[in-house]
Each structure stands twice: as C-alpha cells, then as structure tokens.
C-alpha positions as CSV (number, residue, x, y, z in Angstrom):
1,X,43.6,5.3,59.3
2,X,46.8,7.1,60.0
3,X,48.6,3.8,60.3
4,X,47.5,2.3,56.9
5,X,49.8,4.1,54.6
6,X,52.9,3.5,56.7
7,X,51.9,-0.1,57.0
8,X,51.7,-0.4,53.2
9,X,55.0,1.3,52.8
10,X,56.8,-0.9,55.3
11,X,55.3,-4.1,53.9
12,X,53.4,-4.8,57.1
13,X,50.2,-5.2,55.1
14,X,49.6,-5.9,51.5
15,X,46.3,-4.1,50.9
16,X,44.2,-1.4,52.6
17,X,40.5,-2.1,52.2
18,X,39.1,-0.2,55.1
19,X,37.1,2.5,53.3
20,X,40.2,4.3,52.2
21,X,39.5,7.6,50.5
22,X,41.5,8.5,47.5
23,X,43.2,12.0,48.0
24,X,46.0,13.6,46.0
25,X,48.2,13.5,49.1
26,X,47.6,9.7,49.5
27,X,48.2,9.1,45.8
28,X,51.7,10.4,46.3
29,X,52.4,7.6,48.8
30,X,50.3,4.6,47.6
31,X,48.7,3.3,44.5
32,X,44.9,2.9,44.3
33,X,42.5,0.6,42.4
34,X,39.6,2.2,40.7
35,X,36.9,3.4,43.1
36,X,34.7,0.6,44.5
37,X,32.3,2.9,46.4
38,X,31.4,6.4,47.0
39,X,31.8,7.8,50.5
40,X,29.8,10.6,52.1
41,X,30.9,12.6,55.1
42,X,27.9,13.8,57.1
43,X,27.3,16.0,60.1
44,X,25.7,14.6,63.3
45,X,24.2,17.2,65.7
46,X,21.8,17.1,68.6
47,X,18.1,17.6,67.7
48,X,17.3,21.4,67.8
49,X,20.9,22.4,67.1
50,X,21.6,25.8,65.6
51,X,23.9,24.0,63.2
52,X,22.0,23.4,60.0
53,X,24.8,23.3,57.3
54,X,28.5,23.1,57.0
55,X,28.6,26.9,57.1
56,X,27.3,26.8,60.6
57,X,30.3,24.8,61.9
58,X,32.5,28.0,61.9
59,X,33.6,28.6,65.5
60,X,32.1,25.4,66.8
61,X,33.9,22.4,68.3
62,X,33.8,19.5,65.9
63,X,34.4,15.9,66.7
64,X,36.1,13.7,64.1
65,X,37.9,10.3,64.0
66,X,41.6,10.6,63.9
67,X,43.2,10.3,60.5
68,X,40.0,10.2,58.5
69,X,39.1,12.5,55.7
70,X,36.6,14.1,58.1
71,X,39.5,15.0,60.3
72,X,41.5,16.3,57.3
73,X,38.7,18.4,55.8
74,X,37.5,19.9,59.1
75,X,41.0,20.8,60.1
76,X,41.5,22.5,56.7
77,X,38.2,24.3,56.8
78,X,37.9,25.3,60.5
79,X,41.4,25.0,62.0
80,X,43.0,22.7,64.6
81,X,41.6,24.8,67.5
82,X,38.0,23.7,66.6
83,X,38.6,20.1,65.7
84,X,38.8,17.4,68.4
85,X,40.1,14.1,67.0
86,X,39.1,10.8,68.7
87,X,40.6,7.3,68.2
88,X,37.0,6.0,67.6
89,X,33.9,7.6,66.2
90,X,31.8,6.3,69.0
91,X,33.8,8.3,71.6
92,X,33.2,11.4,69.4
93,X,29.5,10.7,69.5
94,X,29.5,10.2,73.2
95,X,31.1,13.6,73.7
96,X,28.5,15.1,71.4
97,X,25.8,13.6,73.6
98,X,27.6,15.0,76.7
99,X,27.9,18.5,75.2
100,X,31.7,18.4,74.8
101,X,31.5,19.0,71.0
102,X,28.9,20.7,69.0
103,X,28.9,18.3,66.0
104,X,30.6,15.2,64.7
105,X,31.7,14.8,61.1
106,X,32.0,11.1,60.0
107,X,31.2,8.7,57.2
108,X,27.5,8.3,56.5
109,X,27.2,4.5,57.3
110,X,28.5,4.7,60.8
111,X,26.7,8.0,61.4
112,X,23.4,6.3,60.6
113,X,24.2,3.5,63.1
114,X,25.2,6.1,65.8
115,X,22.0,8.1,65.3
116,X,19.7,5.1,65.3
117,X,21.3,4.0,68.6
118,X,21.2,7.4,70.2
119,X,17.8,9.2,70.4
120,X,18.2,12.9,70.2
121,X,20.8,13.0,67.5
122,X,20.2,13.7,63.8
123,X,22.1,13.8,60.6
124,X,21.9,17.0,58.7
125,X,20.4,16.8,55.2
126,X,23.4,18.6,53.7
127,X,26.4,16.4,53.0
128,X,29.8,17.7,54.1
129,X,31.9,16.0,51.5
130,X,31.7,13.2,48.8
131,X,34.7,11.0,48.1
132,X,35.8,7.8,46.4
133,X,36.9,4.7,48.3
134,X,39.5,2.5,46.6
135,X,41.9,-0.3,47.5
136,X,45.4,0.9,48.4
137,X,48.6,-1.0,47.8
138,X,52.3,-0.1,48.2
139,X,53.5,2.4,45.6
140,X,54.9,0.5,42.6
141,X,53.3,-2.9,43.4
142,X,51.8,-3.1,39.9
143,X,51.4,-6.9,40.0
144,X,49.1,-6.8,43.0
145,X,47.3,-3.7,41.7
146,X,46.7,-5.3,38.3
147,X,45.3,-8.4,40.0
148,X,42.9,-6.3,42.0
149,X,41.8,-4.4,38.9
150,X,41.2,-7.7,37.1
151,X,39.0,-8.9,40.0
152,X,36.6,-5.9,39.8
153,X,34.0,-7.5,37.5
154,X,33.0,-9.5,40.5
155,X,31.9,-6.3,42.1
156,X,28.6,-6.5,40.2
157,X,27.9,-9.7,42.1
158,X,28.8,-8.1,45.5
159,X,32.0,-10.2,45.8
160,X,34.7,-7.7,44.9
161,X,36.8,-8.1,48.1
162,X,36.5,-11.9,48.1
163,X,37.4,-11.9,44.4
164,X,40.4,-9.7,45.0
165,X,41.7,-12.1,47.6
166,X,41.3,-15.0,45.2
167,X,42.8,-13.2,42.3
168,X,45.8,-12.0,44.2
169,X,46.5,-15.3,45.9
170,X,46.0,-17.3,42.8
171,X,47.7,-15.0,40.3
172,X,51.0,-16.0,38.7
173,X,53.9,-15.0,41.0
174,X,51.6,-13.2,43.5
175,X,51.2,-14.6,46.9
176,X,49.2,-12.6,49.4
177,X,48.2,-13.6,52.9
178,X,44.6,-12.5,53.3
179,X,45.3,-11.9,56.9
180,X,47.4,-9.0,55.8
181,X,44.4,-7.2,54.2
182,X,43.3,-4.3,56.4
C-alpha cells in the first residue's frame, strides 16, 4: 500500500483499486471517488488470549501489514515500539501463531480467511476501526475521476470495477490501460 500513492503521482499506474482507505493525509496527495465499500479493521488473537478489546492492546506487540491503515492506526495509538509491520498479512498471522506477536490488526475479509485456515485463532467481537474504501487517481486527474464517478451506478449490479474500466477506456479523450489498475 505504501507504493500506491507514489505510483499514482509518478503516472506509473492510473487507478488504485486495492481496498484503498480514504484518509485526510491521502486526500492531500490523490483524489478519490465516492466510497464503494466500507472496510473494518479487526483484531485477531489466539483463543484464550487476555486481549478482549482494543484497550487491551496497550503494551502488547501488534502485527500489522506495512502501509495499511491498521499499521497507521496502531502506530498512532500504541507507538512504533509495539507495532511490528510485515510485508504480508499472512506472515503477521504466522508470527501470531508462533507467539512472536500478541495480536494482528488487519482488514476483516482477510482476517476471516486467516482464522478459518488456522484453528486456535479468533477475531474479537469489537471492531478496531471502520473506514471507507474508494478508488484513487492522481491529484487533478478530473477527467478520469469523473468517468469513474459516472460508472458507479453499475455498482448496484456488482460490476463497478468492470464498469469503471469500460467507462474510462471508452470515454472521450480518456485512454486507460486496464493493466495499469492496481
């Protein structure tokens, strides 16, 4: 996730679609579509853990995926000394299973997959954070952003991303290589 904003700014990619959370800091660097989904950050712990809520994370070692909002929020809330950032969520979960971290904060969808694949892990009932996912484009690329916004009605049919690709590649004066969508 750390590479998406620089890639948009350097024109390496046209669109960031990878569950990108809208934050005030990110809005300073890129433009966003309206939200297309709600994201939830959750906490994974071993069964029987004394961690029962976000308040219990104080002083614990927390695994996160580098550059995600879980990384940002946990670092802000608990300090860099207690946050261990991993290139991949699965490695954070492996370290949780091996006792190297006390909890993992990550998006709900991958958390559910990790927990279902690893007996002995649970997701706390308390959510850590709620956020909006939106499509990011380079700051000032209003033609592309407008085309994406116009494609949103297809979201009701579950085809928002496909519709965005069609709208942006077929729109007047806009040519986007779908391979540059991340």
